[in-house]
N, C-alpha and C positions, 0 to 999 in steps of 0.2 A: 558502593553509599550506603550509610546507616540507614534503620526500619524507621522511616516517618511516621505518622501518627495520624490518625484522619479524627473530626472533631466537630464534622456537619458535611452538608451536602457542598459550601462553598470549596471546601478542602476537596474533595469528589472532584467538582465542576475545575477545578484547578489543574487536579493530579490528571486529566484526559488530553490535553495539547501534549501535555510533556510522556504521558504513554506512547500518542500514538506520530510524534515529532513533527505537528502540526496544529492550527488549530485549524476544529475541524466546520464545514457547513454545509448548508441543507445536508443531515445527516444523521441519521437516529447510531449512538454512540453506546453497546451496554457492556460493560462488564458483570462478570463471574464475582462473585462473591461463597468465600467457606470458610466457616470458624471464622467470620470476623476477619478477614481476609481479603481482599481485594485480589480478585485471581487474573482471569486473562479479557484484553479490553478488544473489543469488534467494531468497525464504523463501518457501516452498510449507509448507501444510499440513500436518502427518505424516500418514500413510493410514491408514486406521480401515484395523480387522481386514477386513473385509470387498470390502477394496479389495486386485486383484490385483496383486500385486509388477510384469510384466509392463508394466499399460496404464497406472500410477504412471509405472515406468522409462523408458519411453518418451516420456512426456506431460513430463517435467522436462526431457530428454534434449534433445528440442526445443527448448523454451527457452534452453537454456543455450548450442544450435548458431546461435544470433543472435551472440553473440561470435564472430568469424571468425577471430578470432587465439588463439581456447584452444587451450593446448598439455594442457592438463590442467585439475583441477577439484578444490575441499576441501569438507566436508560436515561439516558439524555439525549435529550429530542432537539436537533436546531433546525434555525429559520431561519432564512434574509428577508422576514416582513415582518412587522407589528403584529401582535395579537390583545384583544379586551385581556383583565383581565382573568373574566369567566368567561373564557373562547380554550374549545381543549381540541387544537387543530392535531387531524390526522386519530383522530378520536376514533371509527371503525379498525384502522389499523393497533393504534394502543388495546383495544378491547378487546381484538383477536391475538395479540399477545402474549397479552394476559391469559386470557384461558388455555391459551400452548404451550408455558410457559406453567404453568400451575400441574396439564396434565402430565410434564417431563419433569416433573418431580422437583424444579429449581425455582419458587414462584419470582415475581418482580414484587423488589420490597421495595421500591421506590423510583421517580421517575421525576423529572423537571426538563422546562422547557425553556431555550436560550435563544431569545428575541437580540437583532442590532441595539436593543435597548434598555434589556433588560431581562433578568431569569426570574421562574419560581416555578411553586409546584407545579406536578399536572394532575398529580393523581387526587388532588384537597378537595370537598366539595363545595369549599366558598365558605367553614363554620369556625373556621382557625385562624389566623395569623397567619401562618405556614402559606397563605396562598398569595399574598398580597406582592406583588411586582419590589423582585431587589435589585439594587443599583447593580451592573454589569462589575463596577470597581469592589464588590467584596470577593468578584473568585480571584484576580487579579491581589487584593490585598493579605488574600489568604494566608494562614501562617504557611499550610503545604507547602502553597506554589510560590513564597518567597524563600524557604526551606529547597526546596530543589535548584532554582535558580542561582541560590547561593554556591549548594552540589554544584553548577557548573550545567548544569541542565539550559538548554535554549531550544523551545521549538521554532525561530523565525524561521521557516525554510523558505531562502527565497525561489519564484518561478525559473525552471529551469530555463538557461542562457549559454549559446555556444555564440564566438567567436568567427565574423566570417573567414570566409577562407581566404588564405594570405601566401596559398604554394605558390611554389615556379610553374610559368607554362608548360605543357606536357606530362603534367601527374596524372591528368585522366586517362592520355594512352597510358601511360601508365602503368595504374589501375586494371586498367581491360587489359592490361596482356600480362597480368601475374592471376587472373581469375581463378582458379583450380579447374578442369578439364572436367574434373565428377567423376574420373580413374579412379580407384580403389586407393592406388597410388599415391594422386595429388593427395589425394581426402587424409592419408595416414602424413602425410606432409603438414597441410594444411593446421591436421591437427596436433601436432607434434609443436609447430611453431608458435602455437597459440600457447600450449600449458607451458610450455618454454616462458613467454611470456607474463605467465601466469603467478611461475612457483623462481620469477628473475626477484631480482630488488632493485633494478631500474627502470627508466622507464624506454621505451622500447626505441631507438635509433629512427635516422626520416628512413630509412630506406625497407625496415623491417615492419614499422607504420604503416607504407602505404604498403607491406603485403599482408597484411593485416586485414585492410580497408578489402582488400580487394579478395581475402577468404570468403568474407560477413557480405559479398556479393550474392554468397552461390547460395540457394534457398537450403540446397540437401548441407552442404559441410557449414550453412548457418545457422544451422538445427544441431547439429553436431558437437558447433561449439560453444554452443544451450546448454550443451547436455553434458558436457566440458563443467561450465562451471557449481554444478546442481549434484553431480550423479558422476560414480562410477563407468557410466556407459555403459546399464544392464538398465536401466530405466525404457519404459517406451516412451517415443517422439509427443503423446499424448500426455502421461503418463509429466513426463520435463514443463510445458506448456503450460498444467494446470498446477502444477505441484503436488502430484496426487500419487498414489501407490508407495506409500513410504520412503519418499527422499526426507532424507534429512540435511543439508545446506550445512557446509562448513561457512559461515559469515564469515570469517576470514578470508575465502580465498572469495564469493558472493561482493566483497568490500572493493578488491583488488582489481577482478574481472570492469565494475563499474568504473574505477579509476581509469583503465587502462579504456574503456572504450571512450570516456567521454575527451582522452585526449585521441584516440581517431577521429572522431568526430571533427574535431578541426584541425585535423590534418588530410580529411576529404571537400574538396570540390564538393559543391550542389549537384545534390540526384543520386548523390552515393552516402549522404547520412544514413539515409530512412531506416535503413538494418540495424545500426547500433543505435540509434535513437527509439525504436522499436524494440530494441532490447531491454535499454535500460529502465524504460517505464516496465518492462516486463520482472524486471528486480523488487522496482517499487510496489508490484502488484502480490510479490511473493510475502514483503514487507505486511504487506495486509495494506498499503495505502493508497485506494486505490484512485483518489484523486492526484494524488502525485502522477503516476502512471501515465492515466488519459492524455495529461500536457504534455507527457512525450510523445505519445500516441499523435498527438497531432501536431507536433513537431516531424514528425517521420510523414503523416500525410501532404503535409504542405512544400517538406521537398524532393517526394514521390506520392505523388495524388495515386490514391488506385492499391496504395501497396496491402499487399493482400495481408499480413503479418498484422500490419497493426491492423486496417481495419478489424480485421477476426478476433484481437486480444478489446478491443472499446467497445465489440458486440460482446464482450464474455463482463468486462465492467459496468454496461448499461443493465446489463440485467442482475448486476449487484452479488457476483458469483465472488465469494474468497479463495485465493488460496489453499488446495490443501494443506499445508505449510502453514499458513499464518492461523490453521485452525484446532494444532495442532500446539499444546504446552511446552512439549517437549522439545519441539524444532519451530516453534515460530519465531523470529527475529525479535530479538532484545535489545533496544538503542543503548549506547553505552553515551553518560551520561558524566 
């Protein structure tokens, strides 16, 4: 895509959903700035009323500090409630953010609030016209948004949905019979089968698909297969789950893994989909789209109530954590437009 120019706030706000891959809701979205260019984009859940402003500000500042070239930051606050022109929602949290960013040497350059009906500047004092609410149409009609749509960018991401199971009777018994025993030999065979699928050019056939569904049912094997998606096998399980420890995913391999796991979900009967749905959510966590990740965790918990990995990753998302790979501009996911 050719370089696009930003001419004003509406262009920046039009850029955000294209950068994220979805339209944010109840979110704080930060964009780092360096030498007049937009840098990394970070989305976190808007703070809950009980969230300490300083804790929240320090956490997001630590994430933004991963962009070592940043000389400033822009902020867009998305809320699902209407606000009066002079209201400043999240005032204490925004003030804490301003202070922490100043200390970090990347001051907040500007901020806006986006509601269901309008957007406006969040920092002005009311003495200038910029505080007046602006219609949302100025964002969708902005030159940058139009240019990105023309270039093929589309951020209308549908909610996760999987077809109901339509497999043959006896599928559950076949899956149970193929679950790895946990021996070194069975684990090695499971990983070999998974790597063969990741490196192949065709979708797994029906028999292979059921064997793969079975391998994901074993907790230890599931974790090893997740490792094989993003790492060379040397990273620790904790680093793999959180995307820390210097992990640098091959995003083409990650995309292939997601495609295969989607196919495996639909090959699996109810009660056997949770490991796959959880890991698809985890991939979205790696990409920095926690809202999408949470939707998959919820599907996993519907399939298998109290599925432990889905519960743990849901808690990670609830706390506003960002995958390590998403914090580093060198390893962060870049959408293909």
